[in-house]
N, C-alpha and C positions, 0 to 999 in steps of 0.2 A: 471328831467332835468339835465343832466350833468354840473357841475360847471366847467366852463373855467378859465383858469387863463394865466398869462404872462410867457413868457419863455425868460430866459437871456442866452446869448451865449458868453462865453469868450474864450481866446486863449489859456489858461493854468489853471490847477488846482490852481496854486498859485495865479492868478489874481482872482480866484472864491473866495479864502480864503481871499484875501484882501480886495474884495467887502463886503463879510460877516462881517468882522471885523469891517467894518466902518459903518454897520446896527445895532451894538449892543446896541446903545442907542435910536434906534428908535423903537417905539411901533407899530410894523405892522408884518403881515404875509410876509414872504420871498416869492418871486417867484420862479418857477422852474428854476434850473440853470444846464447847462451842459457846458462841453469844446466843443470846435469846431470840435475836431475828434469823441467826442460822438454823436454830432449833426448830423453829416453826416452819422454816422453808423446806427443811428435810423430813419433817414429821408428817408432811401432807404431800398428796399427788393429784393431779389431774389428769383426766383420761381425754385424749383427743383434744386438748386445749394448750394454746401457747399464752404465757405471760407477756403482755405489751410494755413498751417502754414509755418514758414520758412524751417524747415527740408524738408517737402513734396515739396515746392517750389524748393529746391536745386535738389532733386532727378528728378523732371519733368525736369529742366534745363540740368541736365547731360543726360538725354536722348534725349534731343532736340539738342544736339552738335555732335550726332553720326553722322558719314558718312559726316561731315563737315570739311572745311579747318580751323578749329579754331585756328591753330597754326599761321596762316597768320595774326590774330588779336594781336598776342603776347601774348595769352593766351593758357595754356596747358590743355590737356585733361586728364592728369593724376588726379585721383582722389583727393589725397592730394592736390595738387596745385590748382586744379579748385575749392576745397572748399574755397580757400582763393580769388580766382580771379572772381568767378562768379557773385559777387556784382557788377562788371563793366559792365557786360552785363545786368544784372537786372535793374540796375539805368538807363541805357540807353533806354531800352524798357519802364519803368514807365514814363520816361520823355516825350517820344513820346506820349504814351497813355494818359497822363495827360493833355497834349497841344493838343491831337487830331490831330496829325501830323503823316502821313504815310511815310515811308521810301522813297517811290518813289519820293514825293514832296522834300526830301531832294536830292535825285539824280538829280532832275531837277534845283535845286539851285547851285549843285555842277558842274558849266559849264565846267569847266577844268578837271573834272573827278578825281580830286585827291583821293578821297575817294570810287570810284566806286567800286573796288573789296571788300574792307572792307565792304561796305554798302550792297554789294549782300549776302555776307556771314552772316551778321547780320539779313538780310531780312529773309533768310533760316532759320536761328535758330528762329526767331521770329514766323515764320508761323509754324514750327515744335510744338513751345511751346504752340500756342494758339491751335493747334490741339489736343495736350495730355491734356490740361485743357478741353477743349469741350468733349473729349472721356471720362474723368472722371467726368464730370458733376460738375467741379470746376471753382471757380472764386479767381481772386486776383485783385490787382489794376491795372495789364496791362490789363485786359479784362473786368474789372468792367463796364466801360461805355457801353459795348455792351449789357448788361443783367440786369442791375438795373431798377426799378420803384419806383416811389414816395409812400412812406408809408403814405397814406392818414388817416389810423387809427390812427396813432402817431400824426400827425399834428392837426388833429379836436379837439384834446384836449386842444388847446391854441387859445385864441383869439387874440393873438399877439406875435410876435417874436422880440426881440432887439439883435442884433448881434454885439459886438465890434470886430472891423476888424483891426487887426494888423499883416501886413505881405504882403502876395501875394496869390491871387486865381489862381490856375490852370483853365483852359477851363472847365474842368469836373467839377470842384468844383463849377464854377460860374453857370454853368448850373444847377446844382443841387440848388443852391441858387435861382436862377430865378424862377425854377419850383415850388419851395416852396412858392415863394412869390405870385404865382397866387392861392395858396389855403388858405394861411393866412397871414394877414397884416405883414410886415417884414420891420423892419428899421435897417440901418446900421450907426453904428458910427466909424468915423476914424479921423485920423490927417493928415494933408498935409504939407509936407516940400520939400525942394529940391532933396531930396534922395529917394523919394517914388512915383515920377511921374509915372513911368512905371507901378507900381502895380495899380495905380488909372485910368488908361486908361479902365478898366472895366466898368467905371461909364461914359463913353463917351455919354451916351443917355441923361444926363442932360442938360437942356437948359442952366444954367449958368455955367460958366467955373469955375472950382476949382482953388481957388487962394492958393499961398504958405502962410504956417505959420498960419492956421486956423483949427479949430476943427469943424467939420461937422457931423450932423445928418441928413440923407436923407431916405426917404420912398422908398424902392425898388419896393413895390407894386403900389405906385402912380407916381414913376418916379419923385420925386420932393425933392428939398432941404427943410428940416423942419426947421433947424437952423445952424447959423454957427458963432463962436465965435474965436476972435484972440487969438493966442498962444502967451503969454508973458513968457520969459525966468525967472525963479524963483532964479536963482544963486545969492546968496550973497556973499559966499566967494569960491575962487578957488585957490588950491595949485598943482604945478606940479615938481615933483622931479626926478632926474636921480640918478641911482645907477649902480655901475661897476659890482655888482653881483645880479643876480636874485633873490638869496635866502636874500639879505639884504634887498629886498623890504618887506619882512615879517616884519622887525623891523619897517618900516615906516608905513605898515598897522596899527600894534598895537598903535604906537604912533597916528595916525589919529584917532583911535577909541577913546583912553583916551582925546584926544583935543575935539572932537565932545560931549561926555559926559559930560565933565566939563563945556562946553558951555550950558548944559541944554538940550541935545538930547536924547529921549529916545532910549535906545540900539536897542529896536525892530525896530526902523526907520532908521536903520543903515544897509547897503548892500555893501558886498564886491563882485565885478563883476570880474569873471576869463575869460579873453578871451580864454586861454588855461586850460580847466577844469582839467587836469592832474595835475595842480599846486597844486590842492587840496591836493594831497598825501603828498607834502612837508609842506603845511601848517598845515595838521593834526601832523605832527611830532614836530612842534614848539608851538602847542596849548596848552601850560601847564595851561593856566589861563582857559581854556574851554570857550573860547569866542564865538566859531563859530557854528553854525548849517549848515549842508552841504545839499542843495537842490538836489545835484547830488548824494546824499549818501556818504557813506564812502567806500574808494577804498579797495579792498581786499587785496592788495599786501602789506599792513602793518600787515597782520594777519598770523598765523602760517600756516594753509594749503596751501595757496599760496607760502609762504616762503620756504616751505617743497617740494613742487611740482617743484618749479623752481630750488632749489638746486639740486635735484635728477637729472634733466635734465642737469644742468651745469656740474656736476660731470661726469655723463656718456658720455657726448660729448667731454669734455677735462679734463681729469685726470691730474689736476693742484694742486699745493699745496694751492691755494686760495679756490679751490671748495672743496677739502677735508677739509680744515679747516673750510670752511662754514658748512659742515655736522656736524663737531664736536661741532660747535658752537650752532647750532639748535638741538643738542641731538639726531642726526639721527645715528643709528648704520650702519656703513660703510659695516660691514660683511653681515649684511641682504640685503643690497642693491647690493653687490657684488655676493651674493650666490643666489639671486632671480631675481631682476629686471635685473641685467646686463646680465645674462645668457638668458634672453628672447629678449635683445634689438634689436638684428638683425634678429629675427625670424618673421614670418607672424603671425599678430595680430589675436586672437580667442577673442570670448566672455569671456571665462575663464581666459585667461592670462591677459586681459584687467581689468578684475574684480579683479584679484589677487593684480595688481598695485594700483587700485583706491580704493580698501579697506583698503589697507596698509596706504596710505596717509589719507583716512577718520579716521582711528583709533586714530588720533594724534589731531583731532579737536574736540572740545565740545561745540562750539557756533551753538545753535540750528538754527539761521537763516542762518548761513553759510551752515550747513548740510543740510537744506531744499533745498536751492537753488543749491548747490552740486549735490544732488541727482536727481534734475529735469534735470540738464545738463547732466547727466549720463544716465537717462532714454531716453533722446532726441538722444544723441549720440548712443545709442544702436540700436534704430531704424534706425538712419541714416547709421549705418555702418555695422550692421550685419543681416538687413533685406534681403540684397543683397550679391552677391558675391563679395568681395574686396580683392584683394592680399596686404594689406596695412602693412608693416613692423611696429613692435611695437613703434620703435624710431619716425616714421613718424605719427602714431597715436597719440602718447605724445604730439607732436607739436599741433595738432588740439586740443587736451585735455586742454592743458595749456593755448592754446589761447582763448578758450571758459571759462575757469574758471578766466582768467585775467580781464573779463568784469563783474564779479559778484559785484554789490554793496550792501552795507547794509544800512537799514534805520537807519536815525541819531536820535537815541531816546537819552533822557537825554541831550540833547545839550544846546549849548549856545543861546544868544539872537540875535548875529549878523549873519545876513543871508549871507551865501555864495553861489552863483548861477551863471550859465552861461548866456551869453547874451540873448538865446531865453527864459529864464525863466523870463526875465525882461518885457517882453510885457504887456501890460496894467496894469503894477503895477508902483506905485512911491514910492520914499522914501525921508526922509529929507535929509539923507546924503548918499552919495555913494562914494566908493572907487573903482577905476578900476587900476588894476596892469598890466604889461606886455603892456603897451600902445606902443607896437613896431611895425615896419613895417612887420615883419614876422608873426604877429598875429592879427592885425587890419588894414584892414579887412582880415578875414582868407580867404586864397585861396580855391577855390572850386576844388574837384576831379572829377567832374562830366563831363569834357569836354575831356575824353580819346579818343574819336572815331572821334570827329569832331573839327574843328578850330572854334574860336569865330566868324570870319566872315560868315561862312556857317551857322552857329547856328542863326545868326542875320538874315540872307538871308531867312531862313527857318520858320522865326518868333518864335524860340526856346528860352529860357532864356539864356543869356550869362553868362560869369564869371563877366562881368562888372555890369550886373543887379544883380546878387546876392550880389556882394561886396556893391552896392548902398543900398540895403535892409538892409545889415548890418549897414552901415552909418546911416540909418534911426533910427534903434531901438538904437544906442549909442546917436543921438541928442536927440531924445525923452525922453530917460532916463535922460541924463544931463540936459536939459531944465526943467525938472519937479523936479529937487532936489535943494535945498537950498544950500548945502554944498558939494563941489566936491574935492576929492582929487585923484590926478592922479600920478602914478609912472610908470617908464620904465627903461630898461636897457641900459645904456649908456656905450658901450665899442667899441673896435676897429671892433668887427663884428655885432654889434646892434646898430640900431639907432631909434629915435622916429618915430611912424607912420607919414607919411606926412598927413594923416587926421587930426592929432592933429593941424597942422597950419591952416587947414581949420575952426577948432572949436574954436581955442583958438590964434588967430594971435597976433603977438608981446608979448605972454605970456612965451614964452619957453627959456630957457637958456641951456648952454652945462655944466654947472656944476654938480659935482656928491657929492651926500650927505651921502654916506657910514658911513663916520666916524661921523656924526651928529646922527646918529640912533643905530650903531652897538651895543652899550652898552645895549641896550633892548633886543637883541637877544643873545648875549653871555655873559655869567657870567665870567667877566675878572678877574683871580686870581692876585692879585697885587704881583709881585715877589720882595722879599725884598732881595737885593744883600748884601752878607757878604763883607763889605768894611774893615774891622778891620784886623790890622795885625796878622799873624799866626806864633808865636814864640813859638818854643818847644824845648827841649833837646833831641836829636836824635843824636845816634852814628852811624855814616855814614859808620864807617871803618868796622861795623858788617855786612855791606849790601854784597850780592853777585851780583856783578854789571855785566850787560849786556852791551854791547855797546849802545843798544837802551835806556835802562834806565840812563846811563850816559850821552848821549847826550840830553835827555829831562830835567835831572837835570842842565846841563849847559845853556840850552835856557830859562828854566822857572821853577824856584824852587816851584811856586805855583802848577804848573801842575804836578810836581814830587810828591809832597805831597798829592794831590787828588787821583792820579793814583796808587802810589806805598806805601803809609802809609795809607790812608783812604779806598784804593782799590774801588774807585767808577768807575764801568765799563761803558764804551760807549754804548749807545742804538744802537740796530740793525733793526730799524723799516724800513729802507729805503729799495727798492729792489734793489737799484744800489749796486754793489759789492764794499766791501772794497779794497783799494789798495793791502793790504796784502794777500786777496783771492786769487786774480789773479796771484799774485807772488809766492804764496804757491804751486799753481798747476803746473806753469811752472818749478819750482824748482823741484817738485816730478817727472815731466815727464822726466827732463834731467837726474836726479838721476837714475832712472829706466832705461832710454836709456842706460847709461855708464855701469850701473852694470850689466844688464842682456843681453847685446847685444853688438856684435862686433862693432868696430868704422866703418867697412866697410858695415854695413846693410844701406839699402835704407831708403830713407825718409819716404817711406810708414809706417816704423817702427814706427816713431815719430808720424805720423799721427793717428796711430792706438791707440798710447798711449792717444792722445787727446780725442778719443771716450768714454774712460774709465771715463772721468770726465763732460760727457754731463750734462748739467744743465736746469732745468726747468725756472730757473731765465732767461728771455730773455736779460737783460743787461750783464751778465755774460757768456751767450751762444755766444752772438756777440762779446765779448771780446776774448773769446776763439777761435772763428773762425778766428779773425784777426790774433792773435799770431801763429796760426797753418801756416798762410801764411809767417808770419815775420821770423819764426825759419828755413824756407828754406836756406836763405842766411847764417843764422848762421851754419847750418848743413854743407853747402858746406866749409865755411870757416875754420870750427873747424875740419872737416876731413882732410884738408889739413896740418892744423897745428899739427895734432896728428900723423903724418907719422914719426916723429922724438921725440916724446914725449909719455909720458905714465901717465894715469890717475891713482894715487895711493891712494886717498881718496875722499870719497863723503859724504856729510853731517855728517863731523866729529864732535862730540861733544868733548868739553874740560870744564874743572874745575882747574883753576890753581890759583897761588898767585903770585901777582907781587908787590913789595915795600909793603908788608904786606896788600894789599888790595886783595880780592878775585874777580876774574873775570871768565865769563863764555860765552860760544856762541857755535854755529855751524858752522863750516866752510863748505862753499858750495862744494869746490872742490879743491884738490892739485893735480899739474901735476908734473912729475919729468922730468927735462931736462939736459941730462948730469948729472952733480953732483949738481944742483941747483933745489931748490924747488919753485914751483910756485904757490902761495896762490891766489884763484881766488873767489871774490865774485860776483855773479850774478845780474844785476840790470836791472828791466823791465821798469824804468822811462825812458820817453821820454826826460826829461831835468836833465840829470845827471851832476852834477858840482864836479870837482875834485879840491882839494885844491894845491895852487902853493907855490913856495917859497916866493913869495910876500904877500900872504894873509893867510898862514897857522897858524900864531899867532892868529887869530880870530876863528880858527876852533873848533867846538864842536863835530865833528863826528871822533871818534878814532876806527871805526870798523875795518880796516885792521891792525892797529896797535895791536889791541886785538888779530888778527888772527896771526900776526907775532911772538907776544910773546907766544902764545900756541905752535906755531910751533917750536919756539926756545926751549922750555922746553921739549916738545915731542920727537924731533928728534936730540936734542943737537948740533945744527948747526946754523951758522948764514948766511949760504948761502941760502937766501930767499929773493924773489922778490914778492910783493904784487900788484895785480891787480884786478880793476873792470871789469867786463865782460859786455860791453853795448850791451845788447841783442836788444835793439830797433834799433840801429845803426850798429850792428855786428862790434864791434872793442874792442880790450881790452886796457884799460888805466892804466898806471901803477902809484903807489903812489910814486911820485918822492921826495915829501918831507918826506919820511918816518922817517928817522933819526931824523929830525928836530922834528917831531911830537911825537916821542918817548921821547925825552927830554922834550917837552910841557907836555905830558901825565904825566910824573914823577912829574913836578911842581902842576899839577891838582890834583893828589893824595896828595900831600903834604898839599894842600889846604883844601882838605876833611877832614886831620887828624886835621887840626888847627880849622876848623868849628865844628868839633864833641867835641871840649873841653869846649864849651859854648853852650847857647842856640842859635838855628839858626832861623833865620828869611826867613820863605818860601814865600818871596815876589813875586808879578807879575813881569812878564817880562817887561822891558821898549820898546823893540821893538815890537810894535802891528802887525808887519807883521807876527810875529810867531803865532798870535792868529787867523789868517784867517781860517785854516782848523781845528783848536783846538776843541775837542769836549765838552770842559769846558767853552766856552766863555759866555754861559749864567750865569752861577753860577759867573763868574768873571765880570760880566757886560761889557765885551768887544765887 
């Protein structure tokens, strides 16, 4: 006689492991245990039918849309695009099949015929798909209910089945459950709260009404309640913290773990719940202490194979500095990419050229698990793409390939004790301490993507699950999890564009504040280097008369001796990390364009000449490219103004270098331009600044800018004349501004040089400037603690 035993059915593998761990101290044989998915698969059989995989399903669907107006659904029949979009159609068909709803009944519910055309197209595609499945003797979940039989041979092995119900039974699933209950005694355990009442409507055959906040055990075979127990919240402590930055939540997560363990909680009884599971990739980057084990596996995006594949795609689609730099950082030979993959990029893909690319990427990975899953994806893609005639470009095929490998996850071995899991993995599992991050409106409850073809109202009228039903079910999971935990830590992003979920106010009324806690925890995440500012005086013996002074270095010395010391004596260079161009970059390009224009072209040349000169300085830096486009327009007014001006003048010098000695002090510079007007020389300095200020007779004594005076002195020596006028050419506003206080400033310059000589006789105090407005744009503000 065959020995029969009890079968336990749980929602997930994790809930099974949790149950088994609780039985470790029990001296008893464990019953048979299955997940709900395994139970459904084993409980039914198909006669002379085979179950298709995802790749075959796609090919059948692709055949199903032939000769249909698929474009009217907003879906393309292009192979590459349909590969991404076919899931919308399949999900719709699956939802109808699971609830045993015909498209005709939806048409009847759509009394205003808003969706009639779409539904007719979908009905045609569905009929085609079912026909193809039947023709090939295949089944999948769309036609499963038409062909399955209860597997009596499997069920007769058990004398009873106990099913832990967490979630929602589709009509097909509940039909299977009811059928099973006629062959073997089947009990169902479930919880009832205000958020899962829709799911519990399947038990409306019970004589007693199901009450809120009770745990039930019912006999489905006998259609009666076996037991019910009141649910009481176990929460002892609750914290809710808001953060301006999403990543700063990680600091709070680590702090919460430490706090729980210090209070005696076993680390294995702590769980971190991620409403958005992609956040795990950020968590992994900061998991230096190896706290976590990841139920969803480790994301491949932090591994070399994916980074390499992504970097190649980025470079070949956009040849920008950041992408070429990324190739260099990942040690990818740019020449190999250019000479092999780039030459194939816009060609039709073949099995051979696809293998050439994928083998190159494969060679750079040595993780066995990644390679096994990588090879499996390539095997399936080869079947999918090269079993039929498809004229797909290599670059389009590469997108599919990249999308597929991005979904690879790695088993989390040698991991920490804190479990990281998504919401669905929490079903039928309880923890002593839970931490839920991202408790924001955009994540909790997560919005459904299943309502592409129908409105919520029509779905409700057609007895299909609505987005509201799905969101309520998520709320049920959260409430179940929170009520079964002793310690609860909640974090959310509190910023101008993010707010805490409204569901939080239902769960935790009067417990939420608008305060941000970033500063309380950020020291955990970021190792702060305490900068020790050098506050002492810098006093040194320096002979300033030996320097060769430019107008810029002299101005800096007069404005701030400390800055002069750091820049010209210590030679500490300014960093260039920012993408935003420095002021001198733009000015230098404009100077060079004007020099080329006046040196190589006639004054009567068209403005097109200047525009063409701008094209020589095209930049991949978007900020500089924008500035150059703006200046290309601005210089048109200058072109017109200067063309008229040069009708009675002549340009005699451009970018003229000089090195002279004045009053025993060496000065140097480059004069932008010199014009000759009758017998006078006009010295010109181009200025691109939009806020040009020129000294007057009232304020020249405070001046620190002697650029035009340097130019005047150089011209006087080179041309042996005093018939010189000095001008700033304000390019932003198209006007010449004369240095009217020139003679006065030359006298002042002489005094300043005398001061240099006096300072050089003794130790010089390179002190910080007194006017802190000077420090606003200074690159040395951090050093000076300004």
